[in-house]
C-alpha positions in Angstrom: -0.8 -87.9 -60.6 -2.4 -84.9 -62.4 -3.3 -81.3 -61.2 -6.8 -81.2 -60.1 -8.8 -78.3 -60.4 -12.8 -78.3 -58.5 -15.2 -75.5 -60.0 -18.2 -75.7 -57.8 -21.4 -73.6 -59.4 -23.6 -72.0 -57.1 -27.8 -73.5 -57.1 -27.4 -75.0 -59.9 -30.2 -77.0 -61.3 -30.1 -80.4 -63.0 -33.1 -79.7 -64.9 -32.4 -76.9 -66.7 -29.0 -78.4 -68.0 -29.6 -80.4 -71.9 -26.6 -82.4 -70.5 -29.1 -83.7 -67.9 -32.1 -83.7 -70.3 -33.3 -80.3 -69.8 -33.1 -77.0 -71.7 -30.0 -75.1 -71.6 -27.0 -76.4 -73.5 -23.7 -75.8 -71.9 -20.9 -76.2 -74.8 -17.8 -76.2 -71.9 -19.5 -78.7 -69.7 -20.3 -80.7 -72.4 -16.5 -80.9 -73.8 -15.8 -82.0 -69.8 -18.3 -84.5 -70.2 -17.5 -86.1 -73.4 -13.8 -87.2 -72.2 -14.5 -88.0 -69.0 -17.7 -89.1 -66.4 -21.3 -87.6 -65.5 -22.8 -88.2 -62.5 -26.4 -88.8 -63.4 -27.6 -89.0 -59.6 -25.5 -86.7 -57.5 -27.3 -85.7 -54.6 -26.6 -82.8 -52.3 -26.4 -83.9 -48.9 -28.2 -80.8 -47.6 -30.4 -77.6 -48.8 -28.1 -74.6 -48.1 -24.2 -74.1 -49.4 -22.0 -74.2 -46.4 -23.6 -77.6 -45.1 -23.2 -79.0 -48.4 -19.3 -77.9 -48.8 -18.7 -79.0 -45.4 -20.2 -82.8 -45.8 -18.4 -82.6 -49.4 -14.7 -81.9 -47.9 -15.1 -84.0 -44.9 -17.2 -87.0 -45.6 -19.2 -86.5 -42.7 -23.3 -85.7 -42.9 -24.6 -82.2 -41.9 -25.7 -83.5 -37.9 -22.2 -84.7 -37.6 -21.2 -80.7 -38.4 -22.4 -77.3 -37.2 -22.1 -77.7 -33.8 -22.1 -80.6 -31.3 -24.8 -80.1 -28.5 -27.4 -82.8 -28.5 -30.6 -80.3 -28.0 -31.1 -79.4 -32.1 -32.5 -75.9 -31.3 -28.7 -75.1 -29.8 -27.3 -75.9 -32.9 -25.3 -73.3 -34.6 -24.3 -72.7 -38.1 -22.6 -69.4 -38.1 -19.3 -70.4 -35.9 -16.2 -71.7 -37.0 -16.6 -75.2 -37.2 -13.2 -77.4 -36.0 -11.7 -79.6 -38.6 -12.5 -83.6 -38.6 -8.8 -85.9 -38.5 -9.5 -86.0 -42.3 -10.9 -83.8 -44.9 -9.9 -83.8 -48.7 -7.4 -80.9 -48.8 -5.6 -83.0 -45.7 -5.6 -86.1 -47.9 -4.8 -84.6 -51.3 -1.7 -82.9 -49.2 -0.9 -86.3 -47.9 -0.8 -86.9 -51.5 1.9 -84.5 -51.9 -0.6 -81.5 -53.1 -0.4 -77.9 -52.5 -3.7 -77.0 -51.9 -5.5 -73.4 -52.5 -9.1 -72.4 -52.1 -10.1 -69.3 -54.4 -12.9 -67.3 -53.9 -14.1 -63.6 -54.8 -14.3 -60.8 -52.5 -17.9 -59.4 -52.9 -20.1 -59.8 -51.4 -18.7 -59.8 -48.2 -21.6 -62.3 -46.8 -19.6 -65.1 -49.1 -16.1 -65.0 -47.7 -17.3 -64.6 -44.0 -19.5 -67.8 -44.8 -16.5 -69.7 -45.9 -14.5 -68.1 -42.8 -17.1 -70.4 -40.9 -15.6 -73.5 -42.0 -12.0 -72.4 -43.1 -10.8 -74.6 -40.3 -12.2 -77.4 -42.8 -10.1 -76.2 -45.4 -6.7 -77.9 -43.7 -4.1 -75.0 -44.0 -5.0 -74.2 -47.5 -3.7 -71.0 -49.3 -7.0 -69.2 -49.4 -6.8 -66.9 -52.6 -9.3 -63.5 -52.5 -10.0 -62.5 -56.0 -10.0 -59.0 -56.0 -12.2 -56.4 -58.5 -14.7 -58.9 -60.1 -17.5 -56.6 -59.5 -16.8 -55.2 -63.2 -19.6 -54.4 -65.5 -20.4 -58.2 -67.0 -20.2 -61.0 -64.4 -18.3 -63.1 -66.9 -15.3 -61.1 -66.7 -15.4 -61.7 -63.4 -15.9 -65.5 -63.7 -12.8 -65.3 -66.4 -10.5 -63.4 -63.9 -11.4 -66.2 -61.1 -10.8 -68.9 -63.2 -6.8 -67.4 -64.4 -6.4 -67.1 -60.5 -7.1 -70.5 -60.6 -4.9 -71.5 -62.8 -2.3 -69.3 -61.0 -2.5 -71.4 -58.3 -1.6 -74.4 -60.7 1.4 -72.5 -62.2 2.7 -72.0 -59.0 2.9 -75.3 -57.6 4.6 -76.6 -61.0 7.0 -74.3 -60.6 8.0 -75.6 -57.4 8.2 -79.2 -58.9 4.6 -80.2 -57.0 1.1 -80.3 -58.1 -1.8 -78.5 -57.2 -5.4 -78.8 -56.0 -7.5 -76.0 -56.7 -10.9 -75.6 -55.0 -12.9 -72.7 -56.4 -16.6 -71.3 -56.3 -18.8 -69.4 -58.8 -21.5 -67.9 -57.4 -24.6 -66.9 -58.8 -26.3 -63.4 -59.1 -24.1 -61.4 -56.2 -20.9 -62.1 -58.1 -19.5 -59.8 -60.1 -22.7 -56.9 -60.5 -22.3 -53.7 -59.0 -24.2 -50.3 -59.7 -26.6 -51.8 -61.5 -25.2 -53.8 -64.0 -26.9 -56.8 -63.6 -29.5 -55.7 -66.5 -26.5 -55.6 -69.0 -25.3 -58.8 -68.0 -28.3 -60.7 -68.6 -28.2 -59.4 -71.9 -25.1 -60.1 -72.5 -25.7 -63.7 -72.1 -29.4 -63.8 -73.1 -28.5 -66.2 -75.9 -25.5 -67.8 -75.1 -24.3 -69.9 -77.5 -26.9 -68.7 -79.8 -29.8 -70.2 -77.6 -32.4 -67.9 -75.9 -31.9 -68.4 -71.9 -34.9 -67.9 -70.2 -34.3 -67.0 -66.5 -31.6 -65.2 -64.9 -30.2 -67.8 -63.4 -30.1 -69.4 -66.9 -27.6 -66.4 -67.6 -25.3 -66.7 -64.8 -24.7 -70.6 -65.5 -24.0 -69.6 -69.3 -21.2 -66.9 -67.8 -19.6 -70.2 -65.8 -19.6 -72.0 -68.7 -17.9 -69.4 -70.6 -15.2 -68.9 -68.1 -14.7 -73.1 -68.3 -14.6 -72.8 -72.4 -12.1 -70.1 -72.5 -9.9 -72.2 -69.9 -9.9 -75.3 -72.0 -9.7 -73.2 -75.0 -6.6 -71.0 -74.1 -5.0 -72.5 -71.4 -5.6 -76.5 -71.2 -6.3 -79.0 -74.1 -9.4 -80.3 -74.9 -8.0 -83.6 -73.5 -7.0 -82.0 -70.2 -3.6 -83.5 -70.1 -2.2 -83.2 -66.7 -5.2 -81.7 -65.2 -8.5 -83.1 -63.7 -10.8 -80.9 -63.7 -14.1 -81.4 -61.7 -17.6 -79.7 -62.0 -20.2 -79.6 -59.5 -22.9 -77.8 -57.8 -23.6 -77.1 -54.3 -27.2 -77.7 -54.3 -30.2 -76.8 -56.7 -32.6 -74.3 -56.7 -36.3 -74.1 -57.5 -37.1 -72.1 -61.1 -40.8 -70.8 -62.3 -43.3 -73.7 -61.4 -42.2 -77.5 -60.6 -42.6 -77.4 -56.5 -41.6 -73.9 -56.4 -42.3 -72.8 -52.6 -40.8 -69.9 -50.5 -37.3 -70.4 -48.3 -34.1 -71.2 -49.3 -32.9 -74.3 -47.8 -36.0 -75.9 -46.5 -36.9 -78.2 -49.0 -35.9 -81.3 -50.4 -37.1 -81.9 -53.7 -35.3 -83.1 -56.5 -34.8 -79.4 -57.6 -33.0 -79.2 -55.1 -30.7 -82.2 -54.1 -30.7 -83.4 -57.1 -27.1 -81.6 -58.7 -24.9 -82.1 -61.8 -21.3 -83.6 -61.2 -18.8 -84.0 -64.0 -15.1 -85.6 -64.1 -12.9 -84.8 -67.0 -11.3 -88.3 -66.0 -13.3 -91.6 -66.6 -14.2 -93.3 -63.6 -14.7 -96.8 -63.8 -14.9 -96.5 -67.4 -18.3 -95.3 -67.8 -21.2 -92.7 -66.1 -22.6 -93.4 -62.8 -26.2 -93.9 -63.3 -26.8 -94.9 -59.6 -27.3 -92.5 -56.8 -24.3 -90.5 -55.6 -24.2 -88.5 -52.2 -21.6 -85.5 -52.8 -20.2 -86.2 -49.0 -18.1 -89.0 -51.0 -16.0 -86.5 -52.6 -13.8 -86.1 -49.8 -12.9 -89.7 -50.4 -13.1 -89.7 -54.2 -10.9 -87.2 -55.6 -8.1 -88.2 -53.7 -8.7 -92.2 -54.6 -9.2 -91.3 -58.2 -5.8 -89.7 -58.4 -4.1 -92.5 -56.2 -5.8 -94.7 -59.2 -7.2 -96.7 -57.1 -10.3 -98.6 -57.8 -13.0 -96.1 -56.7 -15.2 -99.2 -55.8 -18.9 -99.0 -56.5 -21.2 -96.6 -56.5 -24.3 -98.2 -54.9 -25.1 -96.6 -51.7 -27.9 -98.1 -49.6 -29.5 -95.3 -48.3 -29.0 -91.4 -49.6 -29.5 -89.0 -46.7 -30.0 -85.4 -46.8 -31.8 -82.6 -44.6 -32.7 -79.0 -44.3 -31.2 -76.0 -42.3 -30.4 -75.9 -38.7 -32.7 -73.9 -36.9 -30.9 -70.3 -36.6 -28.7 -70.6 -39.4 -29.5 -67.7 -41.0 -32.2 -66.3 -39.0 -33.2 -63.3 -41.2 -34.1 -65.3 -43.8 -36.9 -66.6 -42.5 -38.3 -66.9 -38.5 -39.9 -70.4 -39.0 -36.8 -72.0 -37.0 -37.2 -76.3 -35.9 -40.5 -76.3 -37.6 -38.9 -76.3 -41.2 -36.9 -79.3 -40.2 -37.0 -82.0 -42.9 -34.9 -85.3 -43.5 -34.8 -87.2 -46.8 -33.6 -91.3 -47.0 -33.2 -92.5 -50.6 -32.8 -96.1 -51.4 -32.7 -96.7 -55.5 -35.7 -95.4 -57.1 -37.6 -94.7 -53.4 -37.1 -91.5 -51.5 -38.9 -90.2 -48.5 -39.1 -86.9 -47.2 -40.3 -86.7 -43.4 -41.7 -83.6 -42.1 -42.4 -83.2 -38.6 -44.5 -79.9 -38.9 -45.5 -80.5 -42.3 -44.4 -80.0 -45.9 -44.8 -75.8 -45.3 -43.9 -75.5 -41.8 -47.4 -74.9 -40.1 -49.3 -78.5 -40.5 -49.3 -81.7 -38.9 -46.6 -84.6 -39.5 -46.3 -85.7 -43.0 -44.3 -88.0 -45.1 -43.5 -87.6 -48.7 -42.8 -90.8 -50.7 -42.1 -91.1 -54.1 -41.1 -93.6 -57.0 -38.5 -91.5 -59.1 -38.2 -93.7 -61.9 -41.5 -93.3 -62.6 -42.3 -89.8 -61.2 -39.0 -87.9 -61.9 -41.3 -84.8 -61.1 -42.4 -85.8 -58.2 -45.8 -85.1 -58.5 -47.6 -88.4 -56.9 -47.2 -88.6 -53.6 -47.8 -92.2 -52.4 -47.4 -92.1 -48.9 -50.2 -94.1 -47.3 -50.6 -90.5 -45.1 -51.8 -88.8 -48.4 -54.7 -88.0 -49.5 -55.5 -88.8 -53.2 -54.1 -86.1 -54.8 -54.5 -85.4 -58.6 -51.9 -84.7 -61.3 -51.4 -81.1 -61.9 -49.0 -79.3 -64.6 -47.8 -77.2 -61.6 -45.8 -74.3 -63.7 -49.1 -74.1 -66.1 -51.5 -74.0 -63.2 -50.2 -72.4 -60.8 -47.6 -69.7 -62.6 -48.9 -69.4 -65.8 -48.2 -67.6 -69.0 -47.9 -64.3 -66.7 -44.5 -65.2 -64.5 -42.8 -66.3 -67.7 -44.2 -63.1 -69.6 -42.2 -61.3 -66.8 -39.2 -63.1 -67.4 -39.1 -62.6 -71.1 -39.7 -58.8 -70.9 -36.6 -58.7 -68.1 -34.5 -60.4 -70.3 -35.4 -58.3 -73.2 -36.3 -61.3 -74.9 -38.9 -62.1 -77.6 -40.3 -65.2 -76.3 -43.4 -67.3 -76.6 -45.0 -67.7 -73.1 -46.5 -71.0 -73.2 -43.6 -72.8 -75.1 -41.1 -70.9 -72.6 -42.6 -72.3 -69.2 -39.6 -74.5 -68.6 -39.4 -77.2 -67.1 -42.5 -78.7 -68.7 -43.8 -81.4 -66.8 -43.4 -84.8 -68.2 -46.7 -86.7 -68.1 -47.0 -89.1 -65.2 -46.1 -92.8 -66.0 -48.2 -95.2 -64.4 -47.2 -96.3 -61.4 -46.0 -100.1 -61.8 -46.0 -101.3 -58.6 -48.7 -102.0 -56.0 -49.8 -99.6 -53.0 -48.8 -102.4 -50.9 -45.2 -102.6 -51.9 -45.2 -98.5 -51.5 -46.3 -98.8 -47.9 -43.8 -101.3 -46.8 -41.4 -99.0 -48.8 -42.2 -96.3 -46.7 -42.2 -97.9 -43.2 -38.9 -99.2 -43.7 -37.7 -95.5 -45.1 -39.1 -93.9 -42.2 -37.2 -96.1 -39.7 -34.4 -95.4 -40.9 -34.8 -91.6 -40.9 -35.8 -91.5 -37.6 -32.9 -93.6 -36.3 -31.0 -91.1 -37.9 -32.7 -88.3 -36.1 -32.5 -90.1 -32.6 -28.8 -90.4 -32.9 -28.1 -86.7 -33.7 -30.1 -85.8 -31.0 -33.6 -84.5 -32.1 -35.5 -86.4 -30.4 -38.3 -83.7 -30.3 -38.8 -84.5 -34.1 -38.7 -88.1 -33.3 -41.7 -88.0 -31.3 -43.7 -85.7 -33.8 -42.6 -88.0 -37.1 -43.1 -90.8 -35.6 -46.8 -89.9 -35.8 -46.4 -90.7 -39.6 -46.4 -94.5 -38.8 -49.6 -94.1 -37.1 
């Protein structure tokens, strides 16, 4: 058995990472990947932070957590969740590990949010890192990594192994008194490469902290330590289906997340769709040196926010509830109140093999939609110039309209096949909703079958 460190980054989008075919080089992550395993199609089980981590820690679906009432509109989010019989922390404890959760203390809403799911931490020692609000947010991340390594050292001194889970937040971590501008300038050309958006800079700071850990504390081969890196969910960038309302959408930008393990798992990178909720079983199995088995899952499932989860974010409540089911290359999003929460029921069906940017809705209920280069047509050069100005970068507004949409490949399967796939996935989605007590949404969504 080895010590295990899990680094969770907030809202990282795979389309922005060179490791996943995107723009940003991340040398720290690249070093992890060179000696380990990259999950190419890891999928978040939900569209918001606490729901994602709850599922990752327990192996349960969102509808099995966050409230036990069968009345969907009465489900609560900001209440403490009772621990299920087993979590990733309890499983690691059974293997003889000390378990820790390392969090930043500011802003308070993050610490409070995690306190709502503290029961899921299975009596792990919670370490709150102090004084992370120093000029230059990277200082806070390196301090946080120091706290992580200190946990490992404490357990080693006791002759035990450590499992340490830590969360790297985005723009809210390590900033105070207007230091965000200095922070962005500091990381605007990380690794000699211009960074286009503020998120790119936050992620660069995390990568810098990982590189610091590898350079000064752990060898590149990570002797004695297994390091995991993942994200809770993605985020919309400028362009690419950009929509309002955090947590209310299930496009690939939101649910396709990075996942890297410094160890080799089953000898290859994992190309099949993988639900992040399976981390609860995968991390302990990997340390027990068990065969983790096949990563082929028949159905990948995700959903959006519960009504009332964070009322100050939107007044839309139940109307923005959506469910996603994916089987292989096919992905269906069911929207009982329309994609924006103010329309008729609709379904969004995509063939991700030929249409990874979800440009062509193949649902039988969809009108013919022309292919649109959304970043250029909707946002245009002005938005990119604004980003460049705020980052004080001299960027070509055309070349830096990132991510650029790839040309839509010819859809090779017939419409009849698409209709058959849609029918099958929709029935499965409605079955999940029925099982979780959301009959009102089921009745509206059934109109998609008509």
